[in-house]
C-alpha atoms as one frame of an Amber mdcrd trajectory, in Angstrom:
protein
 183.138  78.176  90.751 185.396  80.304  92.994 186.894  83.744  93.225 185.935
  86.569  90.594 183.815  83.806  88.586 181.353  83.245  91.616 180.971  86.832
  92.203 180.229  87.362  88.560 177.727  84.560  88.277 176.069  85.825  91.484
 175.514  89.183  89.848 174.244  87.678  86.636 171.828  85.502  88.448 170.397
  88.486  90.121 170.109  90.311  86.903 168.404  87.286  85.047 166.003  87.008
  87.765 164.886  90.678  87.812 164.407  90.405  83.987 162.138  87.401  84.232
 160.303  88.533  87.097 159.776  91.617  85.165 158.156  89.743  82.387 161.043
  88.367  80.169 160.210  84.738  78.721 162.118  82.297  80.953 162.169  79.302
  78.566 163.203  81.705  75.659 166.129  83.202  77.608 167.251  79.707  78.867
 167.289  78.048  75.660 169.252  81.249  74.149 171.642  80.946  77.064 172.221
  77.265  76.219 172.896  78.123  72.454 175.358  80.713  73.639 177.300  78.359
  75.815 177.504  75.705  73.028 178.585  78.223  70.618 181.419  79.542  72.896
 182.507  76.016  73.494 182.925  75.528  69.789 184.404  78.930  69.325 187.468
  79.303  71.741 188.996  82.624  70.157 185.684  84.294  70.833 185.237  82.982
  74.263 188.777  84.222  74.850 188.066  87.489  73.514 184.896  88.064  75.783
 186.809  87.113  78.657 190.233  88.750  78.158 190.843  90.644  81.448 193.136
  93.231  79.326 190.297  94.168  76.944 188.092  97.249  78.135 184.827  95.782
  79.369 182.557  98.290  77.268 184.288  96.879  74.169 183.704  93.204  75.384
 179.953  93.905  76.020 179.579  95.549  72.484 181.110  92.597  71.188 178.674
  90.141  72.844 175.793  92.229  71.547 177.159  92.422  68.036 177.700  88.714
  68.057 174.452  87.397  69.706 171.991  90.307  69.491 170.614  89.474  66.214
 170.206  85.788  66.863 169.111  85.464  70.611 166.466  86.368  73.100 166.770
  90.103  74.180 167.177  89.178  77.853 169.682  86.527  77.324 171.656  88.991
  75.002 171.594  91.393  78.157 172.987  88.808  80.304 175.691  87.925  77.626
 176.652  91.564  77.587 176.931  91.982  81.285 178.905  88.701  81.415 181.563
  89.781  78.920 182.064  92.880  81.018 182.675  90.969  84.138 185.767  89.267
  85.322 186.361  85.422  85.056 188.862  83.271  86.699 189.147  81.292  83.548
 187.459  81.251  80.139 185.858  78.066  80.677 184.154  79.474  83.737 181.900
  81.534  81.582 180.739  78.373  79.946 179.754  76.667  83.138 177.901  80.082
  84.175 176.012  80.277  81.064 174.624  76.644  81.453 173.783  77.214  84.999
 172.090  80.532  84.181 170.170  78.832  81.486 168.746  76.280  83.877 167.794
  79.120  86.244 166.130  80.965  83.362 163.929  77.615  82.527 163.255  76.911
  86.284 161.929  80.865  86.974 159.883  80.656  83.920 158.253  77.371  85.047
 157.737  78.468  88.557 156.179  81.941  87.259 153.523  79.693  85.631 152.895
  77.758  88.726 154.893  74.642  87.409 158.090  74.865  89.594 157.181  71.855
  91.733 156.174  69.798  88.762 159.438  70.551  86.803 161.546  69.526  89.818
 159.639  66.058  90.118 159.724  65.663  86.409 163.619  66.104  86.370 164.094
  63.266  89.311 161.630  61.100  87.551 163.486  61.188  84.248 166.764  60.485
  85.870 165.220  57.514  87.682 163.926  56.119  84.359 167.377  56.388  83.041
 168.833  54.539  85.886 165.850  51.797  85.784 165.911  51.209  82.123 168.700
  49.464  80.259 167.010  49.998  76.884 166.707  53.836  77.425 170.438  53.904
  78.899 171.585  51.885  75.699 169.807  54.295  73.445 170.919  57.545  75.173
 174.520  56.425  75.618 174.868  54.888  72.032 178.283  56.378  70.693 177.057
  56.069  67.313 174.217  58.639  67.802 174.856  62.311  67.820 173.691  64.498
  70.498 171.070  66.183  68.282 169.485  62.291  67.440 169.475  61.510  71.269
 167.647  64.940  71.907 165.176  64.240  69.302 164.616  60.790  70.994 163.863
  62.680  74.233 161.636  65.020  72.654 159.606  62.256  71.221 159.447  60.223
  74.421 158.569  63.255  76.652 156.304  65.235  74.223 152.918  65.777  75.797
 153.968  63.832  78.928 156.311  66.337  80.424 156.514  70.134  80.666 158.685
  71.878  77.780 161.001  73.169  80.305 161.734  69.573  81.582 162.262  68.502
  77.997 164.672  71.373  77.315 166.595  70.549  80.418 166.911  66.836  79.762
 168.028  67.610  76.013 170.684  69.806  77.659 171.834  66.970  79.823 172.746
  64.938  76.635 175.312  67.443  75.223 178.904  66.598  75.131 179.334  68.882
  78.312 178.196  66.011  80.341 179.432  62.519  80.558 176.506  61.280  82.515
 172.898  62.223  82.182 171.652  61.375  85.557 174.362  63.312  87.286 173.604
  66.333  84.989 170.006  65.959  85.974 170.669  65.804  89.625 172.768  68.975
  89.222 169.963  70.581  87.405 167.823  69.545  90.222 169.830  71.170  92.880
 169.972  74.232  90.767 166.267  74.284  90.462 165.730  73.779  93.913 168.068
  76.675  94.843 166.378  78.975  92.430 163.275  78.304  94.201 164.845  79.074
  97.694 164.661  75.510  98.691 167.216  72.514  99.367 166.847  69.089  97.474
 167.178  66.065  99.813 167.731  62.844  97.644 166.039  59.823  99.777 166.160
  56.130  99.502 163.885  53.978 101.265 163.062  50.133 101.177 159.326  50.998
 100.673 157.343  53.836  99.559 156.847  56.717 102.065 153.187  57.746 103.036
 151.961  61.261 102.941 152.404  61.672 106.621 155.985  60.269 106.841 156.910
  62.569 103.768 155.531  65.443 105.568 157.404  64.710 108.770 160.851  63.977
 107.033 160.370  67.062 105.094 159.518  69.149 108.181 162.618  67.699 110.092
 164.928  68.444 107.313 163.560  71.928 106.966 164.316  72.573 110.822 167.743
  71.189 110.370 168.853  73.205 107.260 166.821  76.342 107.892 165.059  76.460
 104.537 162.366  74.602 102.640 163.271  70.917 101.570 162.135  69.361  98.391
 162.124  65.430  98.823 163.234  63.265  95.800 162.422  59.805  97.101 163.862
  56.696  95.436 162.330  53.208  96.396 165.171  50.730  96.581 164.774  47.424
  98.356 168.606  47.126  98.857 168.416  49.400 101.504 166.346  46.627 103.330
 165.054  49.234 105.954 165.376  52.613 107.473 166.391  55.655 105.338 169.316
  57.254 103.523 169.154  60.918 102.931 171.670  63.004 100.826 171.548  66.838
 101.203 174.463  68.447  99.351 177.687  66.949 100.802 175.627  65.579 103.755
 174.861  61.948 103.698 172.595  60.467 106.455 172.575  56.963 106.132 170.238
  55.197 108.655 169.553  52.101 106.680 170.016  48.378 107.811 172.135  47.857
 104.873 174.334  50.767 105.917 174.637  49.585 109.394 175.474  46.135 108.160
 178.357  47.530 105.930 179.670  49.587 108.954 179.530  46.321 111.154 181.627
  44.421 108.446 184.296  47.339 107.996 184.733  47.558 111.717 185.199  43.705
 112.037 187.610  43.618 108.948 189.595  46.522 110.877
């Protein structure tokens, strides 16, 4: 998100954080923001009215309160009213912002309850389960099933096994806004880490890391990136040996498989 949309999102993120830190229910606010996002996805005329730069900000804010106030969480309604009063580079940027703010709200609510670390780990675990289980992928990607049906399946599978916030975010990853569940969950994990003032590192190794190895790797990455790092570790025998690390746009491939691939490319060249 660039330009005016990025500035608007930054302001809204701060406003939402202050509301939750002040006692607002993060889970309720997050759910309401997701609902607003879905409604505005379907109602393009309303979305355009709320983001029309030629309309007075006060009028757009009032319209947002009139439409959403009777139905959604108070903190979310306040955020929506502010969002309508701000500038957006494109009307669909508002949708992306509302979904990201929904994730932020759920994460901050979990973090306030001391469950932020668990939520991050659960998002990664679910993503790995989707990647590893053909049966689960078939069920979640079945074009004959509605998004609501898939969300109900997730609720049944994860109920009493994962945090309510995790369940809500996994359900959000199954909406039509996302073509791939695992990619959406990785994006949500990055937002979660950023919300908690950390960087997420996706790590691939041939065999599980010991506690000492995890600590040393996390400490080294923390020094390199200047902020705390949360490790999501995937065991993949295909890497043969060594470690592959992905942090944002940075990829550090120290695996034997990676070096062999590089050698083959050099020989072919």
